[in-house]
C-alpha positions in Angstrom: 17.9 -20.4 5.8 20.9 -18.1 6.2 20.7 -15.5 9.0 18.9 -12.4 7.8 21.1 -9.4 7.1 20.9 -6.5 9.6 20.2 -3.4 7.4 21.8 -0.1 8.3 22.2 3.3 6.6 19.7 5.9 7.9 22.5 8.3 8.9 24.1 9.5 12.1 21.8 11.0 14.8 24.6 12.3 17.1 24.6 15.9 18.0 27.5 18.2 18.6 27.9 19.5 22.1 26.8 23.0 21.0 23.6 21.7 19.3 22.8 19.4 22.3 23.1 22.3 24.7 21.0 24.6 22.5 18.2 22.1 22.6 18.6 21.1 26.2 18.6 24.7 27.4 15.4 25.5 25.7 13.5 24.1 28.7 15.0 27.0 30.7 13.9 29.8 28.4 11.6 31.4 31.0 13.3 34.4 32.7 12.4 32.9 36.0 15.5 30.7 35.6 17.9 33.6 35.1 18.8 33.7 38.8 20.1 30.1 38.7 22.0 30.2 35.4 25.3 29.1 37.1 23.5 26.1 38.5 22.0 25.3 35.1 25.5 25.5 33.6 26.7 22.8 36.1 23.7 20.6 35.3 24.3 21.1 31.6 27.8 19.6 32.1 26.2 16.5 33.6 23.5 16.3 31.0 26.1 16.3 28.2 28.1 13.6 29.9 24.9 11.4 30.2 24.2 12.0 26.5 27.8 11.6 25.4 28.1 8.3 27.2 24.7 7.0 26.2 23.2 6.4 29.6 19.9 5.1 28.4 19.0 3.3 31.7 21.5 4.4 34.4 20.2 2.1 37.1 20.4 -1.7 36.6 20.3 -4.9 38.6 20.8 -8.6 37.7 17.7 -10.2 36.1 17.7 -13.0 38.6 15.7 -16.3 38.5 13.0 -16.8 35.9 14.9 -15.2 33.1 16.8 -16.9 30.3 20.0 -15.2 31.4 19.8 -14.5 35.2 23.1 -12.6 35.1 22.1 -10.1 32.5 21.6 -6.5 33.7 18.1 -5.2 33.4 16.8 -1.7 34.0 15.3 -1.2 37.5 12.6 1.0 35.9 11.6 -1.8 33.5 11.6 -4.4 36.3 9.3 -2.2 38.4 6.8 -1.9 35.5 7.0 -5.7 35.0 6.2 -6.2 38.7 3.2 -3.9 38.4 2.0 -5.9 35.4 2.3 -9.2 37.2 0.3 -7.9 40.1 -2.3 -6.5 37.7 -2.5 -9.9 36.0 -3.0 -11.6 39.4 -5.8 -9.2 40.3 -7.4 -9.8 36.9 -7.4 -13.5 37.6 -8.6 -13.2 41.2 -12.4 -14.0 41.1 -12.8 -12.6 44.6 -12.0 -9.0 43.5 -14.6 -6.8 41.8 -14.7 -6.7 38.0 -12.8 -3.7 36.6 -13.5 -1.6 33.5 -10.9 0.7 31.9 -12.9 3.6 30.5 -10.8 5.6 28.0 -11.6 9.1 26.8 -9.8 9.4 23.5 -10.2 13.1 22.9 -7.3 15.5 23.0 -9.5 18.4 24.1 -9.6 19.7 27.7 -11.3 22.7 29.1 -8.2 23.6 31.2 -6.2 24.4 28.1 -6.5 26.1 24.7 -10.0 25.0 23.6 -11.5 26.5 26.8 -14.4 24.1 26.7 -14.7 20.5 27.6 -14.9 17.8 24.9 -18.2 16.1 23.9 -16.3 12.9 24.2 -15.7 13.5 27.9 -19.4 14.1 28.4 -20.2 10.8 26.8 -17.6 9.1 29.0 -19.3 10.6 32.0 -22.5 8.9 30.9 -20.8 5.6 30.7 -19.0 6.1 34.0 -22.3 6.8 35.8 -23.6 3.5 34.5 -20.5 1.5 35.6 -20.5 3.1 39.0 -24.2 2.1 39.6 -22.9 -1.4 39.9 -20.1 -3.1 42.0 -17.8 -2.8 39.0 -14.6 -0.7 39.5 -14.3 2.1 36.9 -10.8 3.2 36.0 -11.1 6.4 34.0 -8.3 7.2 31.6 -8.6 10.7 30.2 -6.1 11.0 27.3 -6.9 14.8 27.2 -4.3 15.1 30.0 -1.6 14.6 27.4 -2.3 18.1 26.1 -3.3 19.7 29.4 -1.2 18.4 32.2 2.5 18.9 32.9 4.8 15.9 32.3 2.1 13.8 30.6 3.4 12.2 27.4 3.3 8.9 25.5 6.5 8.6 23.5 6.4 7.1 20.0 6.7 3.5 19.2 10.1 2.7 17.6 8.7 -0.3 15.7 11.2 -2.9 17.1 8.7 -5.5 16.2 9.4 -4.9 12.5 13.0 -6.1 13.1 11.8 -9.2 14.8 8.9 -9.8 17.3 11.2 -10.9 20.2 13.0 -7.6 20.0 9.7 -5.9 21.2 9.6 -6.4 24.9 6.5 -6.7 27.2 6.4 -4.2 28.7 8.2 -1.9 26.3 11.8 -1.4 27.2 12.6 1.4 24.7 11.8 4.0 27.3 12.9 5.7 29.4 16.0 6.7 27.6 17.7 9.1 29.9 20.5 9.9 27.5 18.0 11.3 25.0 15.8 13.0 27.6 13.0 10.5 26.8 11.5 10.1 30.3 8.1 10.5 32.0 6.6 8.0 29.6 2.9 7.4 30.7 2.8 3.9 29.2 4.7 2.5 32.2 1.5 3.3 34.2 -1.0 2.4 31.5 0.3 -1.1 30.8 -0.8 -2.4 34.2 -4.1 -0.6 34.0 -4.9 -2.4 30.7 -3.8 -5.7 32.2 -6.0 -5.3 35.3 -9.1 -4.5 33.2 -11.7 -7.2 32.5 -13.4 -4.8 30.1 -12.1 -1.8 28.1 -14.5 0.9 26.8 -13.1 3.5 24.4 -15.1 6.6 23.6 -13.3 8.8 21.0 -13.8 11.4 18.3 -12.5 11.1 14.8 -9.8 13.6 13.8 -9.2 13.9 10.1 -10.4 10.3 9.4 -8.1 9.0 12.1 -7.7 8.4 15.8 -6.6 11.4 17.9 -2.8 11.6 18.3 -2.8 10.5 22.0 -5.0 7.5 21.4 -3.0 6.5 18.4 0.3 6.8 20.4 -1.2 4.5 23.0 -2.4 2.1 20.4 1.1 1.9 18.8 2.8 1.4 22.2 0.4 -1.5 22.9 2.0 -3.5 20.1 4.1 -5.2 22.7 0.9 -6.6 24.2 0.3 -8.4 20.9 3.2 -10.9 20.8 5.8 -9.1 22.8 8.7 -10.7 24.5 8.5 -10.8 28.3 12.2 -11.7 28.7 14.7 -9.1 27.4 17.5 -11.4 28.5 16.6 -13.9 25.8 17.9 -11.3 23.2 20.4 -9.7 25.6 18.7 -6.4 25.3 18.2 -5.0 21.9 20.4 -7.3 19.8 18.6 -7.6 16.4 20.6 -10.7 15.3 19.5 -12.6 18.4 15.9 -11.5 18.1 15.8 -12.6 14.4 17.2 -16.0 15.3 14.7 -16.5 18.1 11.8 -15.6 15.9 12.9 -17.9 13.1 13.2 -20.8 15.5 9.5 -20.3 16.3 7.7 -17.6 18.2 4.4 -18.1 20.1 3.2 -14.5 19.8 1.7 -14.3 23.3 -1.4 -12.1 23.4 -1.0 -10.4 26.8 -4.5 -8.8 26.8 -6.4 -11.7 25.2 -10.0 -12.3 26.3 -10.7 -8.8 27.7 -14.1 -7.6 26.6 -14.5 -4.2 24.8 -17.0 -1.6 23.9 -16.4 1.2 21.5 -18.1 4.5 20.7 -16.8 6.7 17.9 -18.3 10.1 17.0 -17.7 12.8 14.5 -19.4 15.9 13.0 -19.1 15.4 9.3 -17.1 12.3 8.0 -14.8 9.5 9.0 -16.4 8.0 12.1 -17.3 4.8 10.4 -13.7 4.4 9.1 -12.2 4.9 12.5 -14.7 2.6 14.2 -13.8 -0.3 11.8 -10.1 0.4 12.3 -10.4 0.3 16.1 -12.5 -2.9 16.1 -9.9 -4.5 13.9 -7.1 -3.4 16.2 -8.8 -4.7 19.3 -9.8 -8.0 17.8 -6.3 -8.5 16.4 -5.1 -8.4 20.0 -7.7 -11.1 20.8 -10.0 -8.9 22.7 -13.7 -9.7 22.4 -16.5 -7.3 21.5 -19.1 -7.3 24.2 -21.8 -7.3 21.5 -22.4 -5.7 18.1 -24.5 -3.0 19.7 -21.6 -2.1 22.0 -19.4 -0.9 19.1 -20.9 1.9 17.0 -20.3 5.2 15.4 -22.5 8.3 15.3 -22.5 11.9 14.3 -23.2 14.9 16.6 -24.6 17.9 14.9 -24.0 16.5 11.4 -22.5 19.3 9.3 -23.9 21.9 11.8 -21.7 24.7 13.2 -19.0 23.7 15.6 -20.1 26.5 17.9 -23.4 24.7 18.7 -22.1 21.1 18.9 -22.7 20.8 22.6 -26.3 21.9 22.2 -26.5 19.2 19.4 -25.4 16.6 21.9 -27.9 17.9 24.4 -30.7 17.3 21.9 -29.5 13.8 20.9 -31.0 11.7 23.7 -30.8 8.7 21.5 -27.0 8.9 21.3 -26.8 9.4 25.1 -28.9 6.3 25.6 -26.7 4.3 23.2 -23.6 5.2 25.1 -25.3 4.1 28.3 -26.4 0.9 26.7 -22.8 0.2 25.5 -21.6 0.5 29.0 -24.4 -1.7 30.4 -23.6 -4.3 27.7 -19.9 -4.4 28.6 -20.8 -4.7 32.3 -23.1 -7.7 31.5 -20.5 -9.3 29.2 -17.8 -9.0 31.8 -20.0 -10.6 34.4 -20.9 -13.5 32.1 -17.2 -14.0 31.1 -16.0 -14.1 34.7 -18.7 -16.6 35.5 -17.7 -18.9 32.6 -21.0 -18.3 30.8 -19.6 -16.5 27.7 -18.4 -19.4 25.5 -15.9 -18.9 22.8 -16.7 -20.8 19.6 -13.1 -20.8 18.5 -11.7 -21.8 21.8 -8.9 -24.3 21.5 -8.3 -23.8 17.8 -4.8 -23.1 16.7 -4.2 -19.8 14.8 -2.5 -20.6 11.5 -1.4 -17.0 11.1 -0.4 -15.8 14.6 1.6 -12.7 13.4 
């Protein structure tokens, strides 16, 4: 087979200095910055130079032993995230450490910002958290509502490197930070190790317009590197598409970096779409080779079905059945994790070769 053609033609993204500075200076719009305009002018000169010279990752070191090309320069920030992931994997495999469940609140709402009232999702998460903390299992709470309510919290979008070739998608993601473009403070550098360390993952989420909330969807997209991603950027000498295509066509193993974690899932809505999102999330998790704790631990429900939004918390108060189902999902996940770590949760497909690993 001839080498695939690298397709180009989406247009130039480069900004003029004037447009770059207009956008860059917007972060200093507040009059409180007026007293330091001369200092900002000096910083603007440096920021333009970093952008103009394309300083994506300004601090590097040699990859060193264990990489395909030990002399290749790798980002220090990427190497630090990799180190955290390797430690998390060691903790995951260490039977002497307590089991760990990553409990994810998928709602974008937060009572410390515009809605002015906590999310019902967070209330359900608290029910699950109480059940987990009754045991000796460590509960790691991830509230994605902080993306809309806390300074500096963001999950940057996936660039879909995998669609060029799977080996171009690094584990962990090496697309960010990109200092030249101001794409920094990417929360995923912290979230990758937290996912790896978890023996079980429980997601509680609302449905937004038949889909996952934006924060949860952003995290999902950025976890694509956990599903076949390349742990060695030196094997493609960074982001060289021609090398990545060649490597994939020679045969790629599609390593599942989160395989065999257990999961539970609760999706809720007020009118439509909860069942659609629940199926989508189950498909996503199982595609990454995670395992449902049980059928009863993945479900969708409606809170105050077609009732006014204003009384939705009261509707949740009345729905003791849903509250108990959330608790049961957490208990089921706890039990499944214990069985799995004891080697008592057999896999009927264990040892079988996947004929369609992509």
